[in-house]
HTML snippet that shows the backbone in 3Dmol.js (N, CA, C, O; Angstrom):
<script src="https://3Dmol.org/build/3Dmol-min.js"></script>
<div id="view" style="width:600px;height:400px;position:relative"></div>
<script>
const pdb = `
ATOM      1  N   MET A   1       0.660  -1.298   0.254  1.00  0.00           N
ATOM      2  CA  MET A   1      -0.245   0.310  -0.094  1.00  0.00           C
ATOM      3  C   MET A   1       0.932   1.374  -0.080  1.00  0.00           C
ATOM      4  O   MET A   1       2.082   1.168   0.308  1.00  0.00           O
ATOM      5  N   LYS A   2       0.397   2.581  -0.594  1.00  0.00           N
ATOM      6  CA  LYS A   2       1.162   3.377  -0.768  1.00  0.00           C
ATOM      7  C   LYS A   2       0.507   4.462  -0.449  1.00  0.00           C
ATOM      8  O   LYS A   2      -0.688   4.357  -0.725  1.00  0.00           O
ATOM      9  N   GLN A   3       0.830   5.565   0.067  1.00  0.00           N
ATOM     10  CA  GLN A   3       0.252   6.617   0.067  1.00  0.00           C
ATOM     11  C   GLN A   3       0.625   8.188  -0.844  1.00  0.00           C
ATOM     12  O   GLN A   3       1.644   8.365  -1.512  1.00  0.00           O
ATOM     13  N   ALA A   4      -0.102   8.844  -0.713  1.00  0.00           N
ATOM     14  CA  ALA A   4       0.650   9.896  -1.978  1.00  0.00           C
ATOM     15  C   ALA A   4       1.663  10.356  -1.801  1.00  0.00           C
ATOM     16  O   ALA A   4       2.162  10.797  -2.837  1.00  0.00           O
ATOM     17  N   ASN A   5       2.459  10.519  -0.612  1.00  0.00           N
ATOM     18  CA  ASN A   5       3.558  10.734   0.153  1.00  0.00           C
ATOM     19  C   ASN A   5       4.402   9.627  -0.412  1.00  0.00           C
ATOM     20  O   ASN A   5       5.607   9.836  -0.270  1.00  0.00           O
ATOM     21  N   ASP A   6       4.077   8.462  -1.039  1.00  0.00           N
ATOM     22  CA  ASP A   6       5.240   7.706  -0.986  1.00  0.00           C
ATOM     23  C   ASP A   6       5.499   6.767  -0.101  1.00  0.00           C
ATOM     24  O   ASP A   6       6.244   5.803  -0.279  1.00  0.00           O
ATOM     25  N   ALA A   7       4.795   7.070   1.016  1.00  0.00           N
ATOM     26  CA  ALA A   7       5.323   6.614   2.117  1.00  0.00           C
ATOM     27  C   ALA A   7       4.954   4.632   2.377  1.00  0.00           C
ATOM     28  O   ALA A   7       3.925   3.997   2.146  1.00  0.00           O
ATOM     29  N   VAL A   8       5.705   4.381   2.685  1.00  0.00           N
ATOM     30  CA  VAL A   8       5.713   2.387   2.780  1.00  0.00           C
ATOM     31  C   VAL A   8       4.679   2.104   4.003  1.00  0.00           C
ATOM     32  O   VAL A   8       4.744   2.766   5.039  1.00  0.00           O
ATOM     33  N   LEU A   9       4.063   1.441   3.878  1.00  0.00           N
ATOM     34  CA  LEU A   9       2.817   0.931   4.716  1.00  0.00           C
ATOM     35  C   LEU A   9       2.929  -0.101   4.352  1.00  0.00           C
ATOM     36  O   LEU A   9       3.141  -0.590   3.243  1.00  0.00           O
ATOM     37  N   VAL A  10       2.692  -0.729   5.932  1.00  0.00           N
ATOM     38  CA  VAL A  10       2.553  -2.407   5.971  1.00  0.00           C
ATOM     39  C   VAL A  10       1.105  -2.921   6.481  1.00  0.00           C
ATOM     40  O   VAL A  10       0.375  -2.193   7.154  1.00  0.00           O
ATOM     41  N   SER A  11       0.799  -4.069   6.152  1.00  0.00           N
ATOM     42  CA  SER A  11      -0.720  -4.309   7.042  1.00  0.00           C
ATOM     43  C   SER A  11      -0.770  -4.041   8.711  1.00  0.00           C
ATOM     44  O   SER A  11       0.095  -4.278   9.554  1.00  0.00           O
ATOM     45  N   PRO A  12      -1.993  -3.510   8.845  1.00  0.00           N
ATOM     46  CA  PRO A  12      -1.553  -3.203  10.490  1.00  0.00           C
ATOM     47  C   PRO A  12      -1.443  -4.744  11.330  1.00  0.00           C
ATOM     48  O   PRO A  12      -1.663  -5.835  10.804  1.00  0.00           O
ATOM     49  N   PRO A  13      -1.116  -4.551  12.513  1.00  0.00           N
ATOM     50  CA  PRO A  13      -0.446  -5.960  13.229  1.00  0.00           C
ATOM     51  C   PRO A  13      -2.047  -7.039  13.299  1.00  0.00           C
ATOM     52  O   PRO A  13      -3.161  -6.780  13.754  1.00  0.00           O
ATOM     53  N   ASN A  14      -1.534  -8.183  12.675  1.00  0.00           N
ATOM     54  CA  ASN A  14      -2.760  -9.056  13.178  1.00  0.00           C
ATOM     55  C   ASN A  14      -1.680 -10.375  13.550  1.00  0.00           C
ATOM     56  O   ASN A  14      -0.765 -10.915  12.927  1.00  0.00           O
ATOM     57  N   LEU A  15      -2.361 -10.600  15.036  1.00  0.00           N
ATOM     58  CA  LEU A  15      -1.845 -11.985  15.501  1.00  0.00           C
ATOM     59  C   LEU A  15      -1.706 -12.828  14.966  1.00  0.00           C
ATOM     60  O   LEU A  15      -0.621 -13.408  14.988  1.00  0.00           O
ATOM     61  N   GLU A  16      -2.916 -13.338  14.130  1.00  0.00           N
ATOM     62  CA  GLU A  16      -3.326 -14.569  13.643  1.00  0.00           C
ATOM     63  C   GLU A  16      -2.339 -14.612  12.119  1.00  0.00           C
ATOM     64  O   GLU A  16      -2.480 -15.319  11.122  1.00  0.00           O
ATOM     65  N   ARG A  17      -1.596 -13.834  12.350  1.00  0.00           N
ATOM     66  CA  ARG A  17      -0.806 -13.700  11.084  1.00  0.00           C
ATOM     67  C   ARG A  17       0.540 -14.385  11.594  1.00  0.00           C
ATOM     68  O   ARG A  17       1.267 -14.976  10.796  1.00  0.00           O
ATOM     69  N   HIS A  18       0.786 -14.307  12.669  1.00  0.00           N
ATOM     70  CA  HIS A  18       2.290 -14.926  13.286  1.00  0.00           C
ATOM     71  C   HIS A  18       3.099 -16.055  12.961  1.00  0.00           C
ATOM     72  O   HIS A  18       2.936 -17.129  13.540  1.00  0.00           O
ATOM     73  N   ASN A  19       4.043 -15.871  11.989  1.00  0.00           N
ATOM     74  CA  ASN A  19       4.244 -17.260  11.623  1.00  0.00           C
ATOM     75  C   ASN A  19       6.053 -16.807  11.639  1.00  0.00           C
ATOM     76  O   ASN A  19       6.735 -16.070  10.927  1.00  0.00           O
ATOM     77  N   PRO A  20       6.383 -17.784  12.986  1.00  0.00           N
ATOM     78  CA  PRO A  20       7.959 -17.615  13.542  1.00  0.00           C
ATOM     79  C   PRO A  20       8.259 -18.634  12.673  1.00  0.00           C
ATOM     80  O   PRO A  20       8.181 -19.615  13.412  1.00  0.00           O
ATOM     81  N   ASP A  21       8.557 -19.043  11.566  1.00  0.00           N
ATOM     82  CA  ASP A  21       9.376 -20.239  10.791  1.00  0.00           C
ATOM     83  C   ASP A  21      10.772 -19.161  10.536  1.00  0.00           C
ATOM     84  O   ASP A  21      10.681 -18.179   9.800  1.00  0.00           O
ATOM     85  N   PRO A  22      11.373 -19.334  10.882  1.00  0.00           N
ATOM     86  CA  PRO A  22      13.093 -19.049  11.073  1.00  0.00           C
ATOM     87  C   PRO A  22      13.354 -18.793   9.170  1.00  0.00           C
ATOM     88  O   PRO A  22      13.802 -17.709   8.795  1.00  0.00           O
ATOM     89  N   ASN A  23      13.100 -19.624   8.395  1.00  0.00           N
ATOM     90  CA  ASN A  23      13.076 -19.483   6.910  1.00  0.00           C
ATOM     91  C   ASN A  23      12.570 -18.300   6.461  1.00  0.00           C
ATOM     92  O   ASN A  23      13.318 -17.549   5.835  1.00  0.00           O
ATOM     93  N   TYR A  24      11.026 -17.888   6.741  1.00  0.00           N
ATOM     94  CA  TYR A  24      10.146 -17.098   6.688  1.00  0.00           C
ATOM     95  C   TYR A  24      10.967 -15.578   7.195  1.00  0.00           C
ATOM     96  O   TYR A  24      11.001 -14.479   6.641  1.00  0.00           O
ATOM     97  N   LEU A  25      11.551 -16.042   8.414  1.00  0.00           N
ATOM     98  CA  LEU A  25      12.011 -14.653   8.937  1.00  0.00           C
ATOM     99  C   LEU A  25      13.542 -14.402   7.965  1.00  0.00           C
ATOM    100  O   LEU A  25      13.811 -13.276   7.544  1.00  0.00           O
ATOM    101  N   ARG A  26      14.391 -15.517   7.717  1.00  0.00           N
ATOM    102  CA  ARG A  26      15.455 -15.119   7.260  1.00  0.00           C
ATOM    103  C   ARG A  26      14.789 -14.332   5.824  1.00  0.00           C
ATOM    104  O   ARG A  26      15.261 -13.232   5.538  1.00  0.00           O
ATOM    105  N   GLN A  27      13.764 -14.881   4.998  1.00  0.00           N
ATOM    106  CA  GLN A  27      13.441 -14.402   3.730  1.00  0.00           C
ATOM    107  C   GLN A  27      12.801 -12.849   4.096  1.00  0.00           C
ATOM    108  O   GLN A  27      12.636 -12.303   3.005  1.00  0.00           O
ATOM    109  N   LEU A  28      12.509 -12.215   4.851  1.00  0.00           N
ATOM    110  CA  LEU A  28      12.446 -11.059   5.186  1.00  0.00           C
ATOM    111  C   LEU A  28      13.567 -10.131   5.612  1.00  0.00           C
ATOM    112  O   LEU A  28      13.622  -8.914   5.439  1.00  0.00           O
ATOM    113  N   LEU A  29      14.395 -10.877   6.164  1.00  0.00           N
ATOM    114  CA  LEU A  29      16.143 -10.254   6.317  1.00  0.00           C
ATOM    115  C   LEU A  29      16.563  -9.891   4.624  1.00  0.00           C
ATOM    116  O   LEU A  29      16.960  -8.866   4.070  1.00  0.00           O
ATOM    117  N   ASP A  30      16.345 -10.873   4.286  1.00  0.00           N
ATOM    118  CA  ASP A  30      16.797 -10.639   3.055  1.00  0.00           C
ATOM    119  C   ASP A  30      16.118  -9.370   1.713  1.00  0.00           C
ATOM    120  O   ASP A  30      16.659  -8.872   0.726  1.00  0.00           O
ATOM    121  N   GLU A  31      14.865  -9.238   2.251  1.00  0.00           N
ATOM    122  CA  GLU A  31      14.069  -8.298   1.273  1.00  0.00           C
ATOM    123  C   GLU A  31      14.540  -7.141   1.952  1.00  0.00           C
ATOM    124  O   GLU A  31      15.048  -6.359   1.148  1.00  0.00           O
ATOM    125  N   ALA A  32      14.568  -6.708   3.203  1.00  0.00           N
ATOM    126  CA  ALA A  32      15.565  -5.713   3.630  1.00  0.00           C
ATOM    127  C   ALA A  32      16.217  -5.203   3.553  1.00  0.00           C
ATOM    128  O   ALA A  32      16.419  -4.006   3.757  1.00  0.00           O
ATOM    129  N   GLY A  33      17.088  -6.479   3.021  1.00  0.00           N
ATOM    130  CA  GLY A  33      18.621  -5.685   2.497  1.00  0.00           C
ATOM    131  C   GLY A  33      19.606  -5.736   3.736  1.00  0.00           C
ATOM    132  O   GLY A  33      20.684  -5.153   3.617  1.00  0.00           O
ATOM    133  N   LEU A  34      19.213  -6.602   5.293  1.00  0.00           N
ATOM    134  CA  LEU A  34      19.554  -6.042   6.322  1.00  0.00           C
ATOM    135  C   LEU A  34      20.683  -7.326   6.450  1.00  0.00           C
ATOM    136  O   LEU A  34      20.480  -8.432   5.950  1.00  0.00           O
ATOM    137  N   SER A  35      21.620  -7.044   7.036  1.00  0.00           N
ATOM    138  CA  SER A  35      22.288  -8.536   8.325  1.00  0.00           C
ATOM    139  C   SER A  35      21.497  -8.793   9.632  1.00  0.00           C
ATOM    140  O   SER A  35      20.677  -8.020  10.127  1.00  0.00           O
ATOM    141  N   GLN A  36      21.769  -9.663   9.978  1.00  0.00           N
ATOM    142  CA  GLN A  36      20.829 -10.205  11.628  1.00  0.00           C
ATOM    143  C   GLN A  36      21.997  -9.039  12.848  1.00  0.00           C
ATOM    144  O   GLN A  36      21.598  -8.758  13.978  1.00  0.00           O
ATOM    145  N   GLN A  37      23.160  -8.610  12.392  1.00  0.00           N
ATOM    146  CA  GLN A  37      23.475  -7.675  13.404  1.00  0.00           C
ATOM    147  C   GLN A  37      22.485  -5.902  13.395  1.00  0.00           C
ATOM    148  O   GLN A  37      22.242  -5.140  14.330  1.00  0.00           O
ATOM    149  N   GLU A  38      22.042  -5.780  11.473  1.00  0.00           N
ATOM    150  CA  GLU A  38      21.647  -4.278  12.152  1.00  0.00           C
ATOM    151  C   GLU A  38      20.057  -4.457  11.984  1.00  0.00           C
ATOM    152  O   GLU A  38      19.325  -3.483  12.163  1.00  0.00           O
ATOM    153  N   ALA A  39      19.481  -5.844  11.603  1.00  0.00           N
ATOM    154  CA  ALA A  39      18.263  -5.984  12.032  1.00  0.00           C
ATOM    155  C   ALA A  39      17.904  -6.192  13.804  1.00  0.00           C
ATOM    156  O   ALA A  39      16.928  -5.583  14.242  1.00  0.00           O
ATOM    157  N   ALA A  40      18.398  -6.711  14.372  1.00  0.00           N
ATOM    158  CA  ALA A  40      18.758  -6.708  15.842  1.00  0.00           C
ATOM    159  C   ALA A  40      18.672  -5.629  15.897  1.00  0.00           C
ATOM    160  O   ALA A  40      17.504  -5.241  15.925  1.00  0.00           O
ATOM    161  N   ARG A  41      19.584  -4.705  15.939  1.00  0.00           N
ATOM    162  CA  ARG A  41      19.979  -3.422  16.253  1.00  0.00           C
ATOM    163  C   ARG A  41      18.586  -2.699  15.984  1.00  0.00           C
ATOM    164  O   ARG A  41      17.923  -2.558  17.011  1.00  0.00           O
ATOM    165  N   ARG A  42      18.058  -2.258  14.926  1.00  0.00           N
ATOM    166  CA  ARG A  42      16.739  -1.559  14.407  1.00  0.00           C
ATOM    167  C   ARG A  42      15.738  -1.911  15.165  1.00  0.00           C
ATOM    168  O   ARG A  42      15.163  -0.909  15.589  1.00  0.00           O
ATOM    169  N   LEU A  43      15.044  -3.371  15.704  1.00  0.00           N
ATOM    170  CA  LEU A  43      14.450  -3.921  16.073  1.00  0.00           C
ATOM    171  C   LEU A  43      14.607  -3.793  17.670  1.00  0.00           C
ATOM    172  O   LEU A  43      13.611  -3.906  18.385  1.00  0.00           O
ATOM    173  N   GLY A  44      16.040  -3.524  18.277  1.00  0.00           N
ATOM    174  CA  GLY A  44      16.267  -3.181  19.638  1.00  0.00           C
ATOM    175  C   GLY A  44      16.154  -4.598  20.349  1.00  0.00           C
ATOM    176  O   GLY A  44      15.873  -4.735  21.540  1.00  0.00           O
ATOM    177  N   VAL A  45      16.467  -5.866  19.263  1.00  0.00           N
ATOM    178  CA  VAL A  45      16.783  -7.302  20.247  1.00  0.00           C
ATOM    179  C   VAL A  45      18.262  -7.177  19.790  1.00  0.00           C
ATOM    180  O   VAL A  45      18.846  -6.549  18.906  1.00  0.00           O
ATOM    181  N   SER A  46      18.648  -8.120  20.859  1.00  0.00           N
ATOM    182  CA  SER A  46      20.032  -8.489  20.884  1.00  0.00           C
ATOM    183  C   SER A  46      20.626  -9.178  19.801  1.00  0.00           C
ATOM    184  O   SER A  46      19.788  -9.403  18.928  1.00  0.00           O
ATOM    185  N   VAL A  47      21.589  -9.536  19.570  1.00  0.00           N
ATOM    186  CA  VAL A  47      22.510 -10.369  18.078  1.00  0.00           C
ATOM    187  C   VAL A  47      21.818 -11.648  18.565  1.00  0.00           C
ATOM    188  O   VAL A  47      21.063 -12.227  17.785  1.00  0.00           O
ATOM    189  N   ARG A  48      22.024 -12.132  19.809  1.00  0.00           N
ATOM    190  CA  ARG A  48      21.844 -13.528  20.091  1.00  0.00           C
ATOM    191  C   ARG A  48      20.423 -13.525  20.386  1.00  0.00           C
ATOM    192  O   ARG A  48      20.133 -14.564  19.793  1.00  0.00           O
ATOM    193  N   MET A  49      19.673 -13.243  20.720  1.00  0.00           N
ATOM    194  CA  MET A  49      18.101 -13.814  20.594  1.00  0.00           C
ATOM    195  C   MET A  49      18.319 -13.174  18.672  1.00  0.00           C
ATOM    196  O   MET A  49      18.408 -14.260  18.098  1.00  0.00           O
ATOM    197  N   MET A  50      18.394 -12.448  17.929  1.00  0.00           N
ATOM    198  CA  MET A  50      18.118 -12.610  16.543  1.00  0.00           C
ATOM    199  C   MET A  50      18.545 -14.115  15.883  1.00  0.00           C
ATOM    200  O   MET A  50      17.933 -14.891  15.149  1.00  0.00           O
ATOM    201  N   ARG A  51      19.550 -14.140  16.343  1.00  0.00           N
ATOM    202  CA  ARG A  51      20.239 -15.501  16.144  1.00  0.00           C
ATOM    203  C   ARG A  51      18.886 -17.181  16.797  1.00  0.00           C
ATOM    204  O   ARG A  51      18.572 -18.212  16.202  1.00  0.00           O
ATOM    205  N   TYR A  52      18.583 -16.772  17.859  1.00  0.00           N
ATOM    206  CA  TYR A  52      17.881 -17.670  18.173  1.00  0.00           C
ATOM    207  C   TYR A  52      16.495 -17.992  17.648  1.00  0.00           C
ATOM    208  O   TYR A  52      15.824 -19.017  17.770  1.00  0.00           O
ATOM    209  N   TYR A  53      16.212 -16.702  16.955  1.00  0.00           N
ATOM    210  CA  TYR A  53      14.555 -17.016  16.216  1.00  0.00           C
ATOM    211  C   TYR A  53      14.907 -17.114  14.658  1.00  0.00           C
ATOM    212  O   TYR A  53      13.954 -17.088  13.879  1.00  0.00           O
ATOM    213  N   LEU A  54      16.376 -17.238  14.078  1.00  0.00           N
ATOM    214  CA  LEU A  54      16.839 -17.499  12.910  1.00  0.00           C
ATOM    215  C   LEU A  54      17.148 -18.884  12.724  1.00  0.00           C
ATOM    216  O   LEU A  54      17.205 -19.499  11.660  1.00  0.00           O
ATOM    217  N   ALA A  55      17.420 -19.473  14.369  1.00  0.00           N
ATOM    218  CA  ALA A  55      18.102 -20.833  14.163  1.00  0.00           C
ATOM    219  C   ALA A  55      16.745 -22.009  14.046  1.00  0.00           C
ATOM    220  O   ALA A  55      15.629 -21.857  14.544  1.00  0.00           O
ATOM    221  N   GLU A  56      17.251 -23.239  13.204  1.00  0.00           N
ATOM    222  CA  GLU A  56      16.179 -23.815  12.433  1.00  0.00           C
ATOM    223  C   GLU A  56      16.068 -25.098  13.454  1.00  0.00           C
ATOM    224  O   GLU A  56      15.124 -25.875  13.602  1.00  0.00           O
ATOM    225  N   ASP A  57      17.108 -25.068  13.987  1.00  0.00           N
ATOM    226  CA  ASP A  57      17.150 -26.324  15.606  1.00  0.00           C
ATOM    227  C   ASP A  57      17.410 -26.004  16.833  1.00  0.00           C
ATOM    228  O   ASP A  57      18.589 -25.692  17.004  1.00  0.00           O
ATOM    229  N   ASP A  58      16.704 -25.964  17.812  1.00  0.00           N
ATOM    230  CA  ASP A  58      16.501 -25.579  19.036  1.00  0.00           C
ATOM    231  C   ASP A  58      16.489 -24.087  19.377  1.00  0.00           C
ATOM    232  O   ASP A  58      16.798 -23.518  20.424  1.00  0.00           O
ATOM    233  N   GLY A  59      15.892 -23.438  17.789  1.00  0.00           N
ATOM    234  CA  GLY A  59      16.059 -22.268  17.943  1.00  0.00           C
ATOM    235  C   GLY A  59      14.588 -21.641  19.345  1.00  0.00           C
ATOM    236  O   GLY A  59      13.878 -22.416  19.986  1.00  0.00           O
ATOM    237  N   LYS A  60      14.553 -20.165  19.426  1.00  0.00           N
ATOM    238  CA  LYS A  60      13.302 -19.834  20.244  1.00  0.00           C
ATOM    239  C   LYS A  60      12.574 -19.250  19.133  1.00  0.00           C
ATOM    240  O   LYS A  60      12.993 -18.477  18.272  1.00  0.00           O
ATOM    241  N   PRO A  61      11.500 -19.709  19.277  1.00  0.00           N
ATOM    242  CA  PRO A  61      10.302 -18.982  18.373  1.00  0.00           C
ATOM    243  C   PRO A  61       9.914 -17.007  18.130  1.00  0.00           C
ATOM    244  O   PRO A  61       9.352 -16.491  19.096  1.00  0.00           O
ATOM    245  N   ALA A  62      10.074 -16.524  17.501  1.00  0.00           N
ATOM    246  CA  ALA A  62       9.567 -15.246  17.111  1.00  0.00           C
ATOM    247  C   ALA A  62       8.995 -14.800  17.946  1.00  0.00           C
ATOM    248  O   ALA A  62       8.355 -15.718  18.458  1.00  0.00           O
ATOM    249  N   PRO A  63       8.748 -13.603  18.605  1.00  0.00           N
ATOM    250  CA  PRO A  63       7.466 -12.851  19.173  1.00  0.00           C
ATOM    251  C   PRO A  63       6.964 -12.489  17.745  1.00  0.00           C
ATOM    252  O   PRO A  63       7.691 -12.783  16.796  1.00  0.00           O
ATOM    253  N   TYR A  64       5.582 -11.774  17.489  1.00  0.00           N
ATOM    254  CA  TYR A  64       5.067 -11.522  16.659  1.00  0.00           C
ATOM    255  C   TYR A  64       5.360 -10.056  16.931  1.00  0.00           C
ATOM    256  O   TYR A  64       5.162  -9.417  15.898  1.00  0.00           O
ATOM    257  N   LEU A  65       5.638  -9.517  17.632  1.00  0.00           N
ATOM    258  CA  LEU A  65       6.541  -7.932  17.228  1.00  0.00           C
ATOM    259  C   LEU A  65       7.591  -8.116  16.707  1.00  0.00           C
ATOM    260  O   LEU A  65       7.905  -7.169  15.987  1.00  0.00           O
ATOM    261  N   VAL A  66       8.574  -9.213  16.742  1.00  0.00           N
ATOM    262  CA  VAL A  66       9.625  -9.438  15.906  1.00  0.00           C
ATOM    263  C   VAL A  66       9.431  -9.351  14.143  1.00  0.00           C
ATOM    264  O   VAL A  66       9.882  -8.659  13.231  1.00  0.00           O
ATOM    265  N   GLN A  67       8.716 -10.212  14.258  1.00  0.00           N
ATOM    266  CA  GLN A  67       7.911 -10.805  12.851  1.00  0.00           C
ATOM    267  C   GLN A  67       7.395  -9.074  11.751  1.00  0.00           C
ATOM    268  O   GLN A  67       7.470  -8.463  10.684  1.00  0.00           O
ATOM    269  N   PHE A  68       7.011  -9.109  12.819  1.00  0.00           N
ATOM    270  CA  PHE A  68       5.973  -7.213  12.040  1.00  0.00           C
ATOM    271  C   PHE A  68       6.888  -6.689  11.746  1.00  0.00           C
ATOM    272  O   PHE A  68       7.057  -6.452  10.550  1.00  0.00           O
ATOM    273  N   GLY A  69       8.039  -6.216  12.880  1.00  0.00           N
ATOM    274  CA  GLY A  69       9.447  -5.222  12.545  1.00  0.00           C
ATOM    275  C   GLY A  69       9.639  -6.104  11.477  1.00  0.00           C
ATOM    276  O   GLY A  69       9.257  -5.781  10.352  1.00  0.00           O
ATOM    277  N   LEU A  70      10.272  -7.353  11.723  1.00  0.00           N
ATOM    278  CA  LEU A  70      11.064  -7.702  10.083  1.00  0.00           C
ATOM    279  C   LEU A  70       9.875  -7.213   8.420  1.00  0.00           C
ATOM    280  O   LEU A  70      10.164  -6.728   7.326  1.00  0.00           O
ATOM    281  N   GLU A  71       8.835  -7.572   8.913  1.00  0.00           N
ATOM    282  CA  GLU A  71       8.145  -7.314   7.819  1.00  0.00           C
ATOM    283  C   GLU A  71       8.071  -5.670   7.394  1.00  0.00           C
ATOM    284  O   GLU A  71       8.213  -5.244   6.247  1.00  0.00           O
ATOM    285  N   ALA A  72       7.861  -5.009   8.379  1.00  0.00           N
ATOM    286  CA  ALA A  72       8.033  -3.560   7.862  1.00  0.00           C
ATOM    287  C   ALA A  72       9.698  -2.809   7.513  1.00  0.00           C
ATOM    288  O   ALA A  72       9.965  -1.700   7.050  1.00  0.00           O
ATOM    289  N   LEU A  73      10.612  -3.949   7.959  1.00  0.00           N
ATOM    290  CA  LEU A  73      11.899  -3.628   7.196  1.00  0.00           C
ATOM    291  C   LEU A  73      11.590  -3.973   5.854  1.00  0.00           C
ATOM    292  O   LEU A  73      11.559  -3.168   4.923  1.00  0.00           O
ATOM    293  N   ALA A  74      11.356  -5.215   5.776  1.00  0.00           N
ATOM    294  CA  ALA A  74      11.471  -5.692   4.868  1.00  0.00           C
ATOM    295  C   ALA A  74      10.647  -5.039   3.285  1.00  0.00           C
ATOM    296  O   ALA A  74      10.777  -5.303   2.090  1.00  0.00           O
ATOM    297  N   ALA A  75       9.669  -3.957   4.192  1.00  0.00           N
ATOM    298  CA  ALA A  75       8.495  -3.137   2.931  1.00  0.00           C
ATOM    299  C   ALA A  75       9.526  -2.204   2.429  1.00  0.00           C
ATOM    300  O   ALA A  75      10.116  -2.186   1.349  1.00  0.00           O
ATOM    301  N   ALA A  76       9.627  -1.248   3.709  1.00  0.00           N
ATOM    302  CA  ALA A  76      11.263  -0.314   3.200  1.00  0.00           C
ATOM    303  C   ALA A  76      12.239  -1.025   2.210  1.00  0.00           C
ATOM    304  O   ALA A  76      12.603  -0.391   1.220  1.00  0.00           O
ATOM    305  N   GLY A  77      12.701  -2.339   2.414  1.00  0.00           N
ATOM    306  CA  GLY A  77      13.643  -2.714   1.649  1.00  0.00           C
ATOM    307  C   GLY A  77      13.583  -2.430   0.207  1.00  0.00           C
ATOM    308  O   GLY A  77      14.288  -1.815  -0.593  1.00  0.00           O
ATOM    309  N   ARG A  78      12.165  -3.297   0.150  1.00  0.00           N
ATOM    310  CA  ARG A  78      11.689  -3.424  -0.991  1.00  0.00           C
ATOM    311  C   ARG A  78      11.227  -2.265  -1.732  1.00  0.00           C
ATOM    312  O   ARG A  78      10.956  -2.548  -2.899  1.00  0.00           O
ATOM    313  N   LYS A  79      11.038  -0.943  -1.392  1.00  0.00           N
ATOM    314  CA  LYS A  79      10.803  -0.026  -1.954  1.00  0.00           C
ATOM    315  C   LYS A  79      11.785   1.144  -2.306  1.00  0.00           C
ATOM    316  O   LYS A  79      11.685   2.007  -3.178  1.00  0.00           O
ATOM    317  N   SER A  80      13.061   0.851  -1.088  1.00  0.00           N
ATOM    318  CA  SER A  80      14.467   1.246  -1.864  1.00  0.00           C
ATOM    319  C   SER A  80      14.718   0.595  -2.636  1.00  0.00           C
ATOM    320  O   SER A  80      15.842   0.960  -2.979  1.00  0.00           O
ATOM    321  N   GLN A  81      14.300  -0.581  -3.496  1.00  0.00           N
ATOM    322  CA  GLN A  81      14.905  -1.909  -4.453  1.00  0.00           C
ATOM    323  C   GLN A  81      14.134  -0.778  -5.357  1.00  0.00           C
ATOM    324  O   GLN A  81      14.924  -0.349  -6.198  1.00  0.00           O
ATOM    325  N   SER A  82      12.925  -0.196  -5.447  1.00  0.00           N
ATOM    326  CA  SER A  82      12.281  -0.025  -6.868  1.00  0.00           C
ATOM    327  C   SER A  82      12.702   1.647  -7.179  1.00  0.00           C
ATOM    328  O   SER A  82      12.364   2.183  -8.234  1.00  0.00           O
TER     329      SER A  82
END
`;
const viewer = $3Dmol.createViewer("view");
viewer.addModel(pdb, "pdb");
viewer.setStyle({}, {cartoon: {color: "spectrum"}});
viewer.zoomTo();
viewer.render();
</script>
């Protein structure tokens, strides 16, 4: 979605869309064009926790707020690439 000022908008938060799958989160990181460290910094989580969220084995499921933040960063990354 775009507004007249070309701002990047994401869908409103919706907990029913929670998808903590590490592969989905990695895809969002790629779309954002950010490293794990930079994404962690921008989201206010530690690099260690970001690694846990992205680990397929013995990882911790990412909270929806982290997913939503990554979705917003990915939307901004897609906008800057176009």
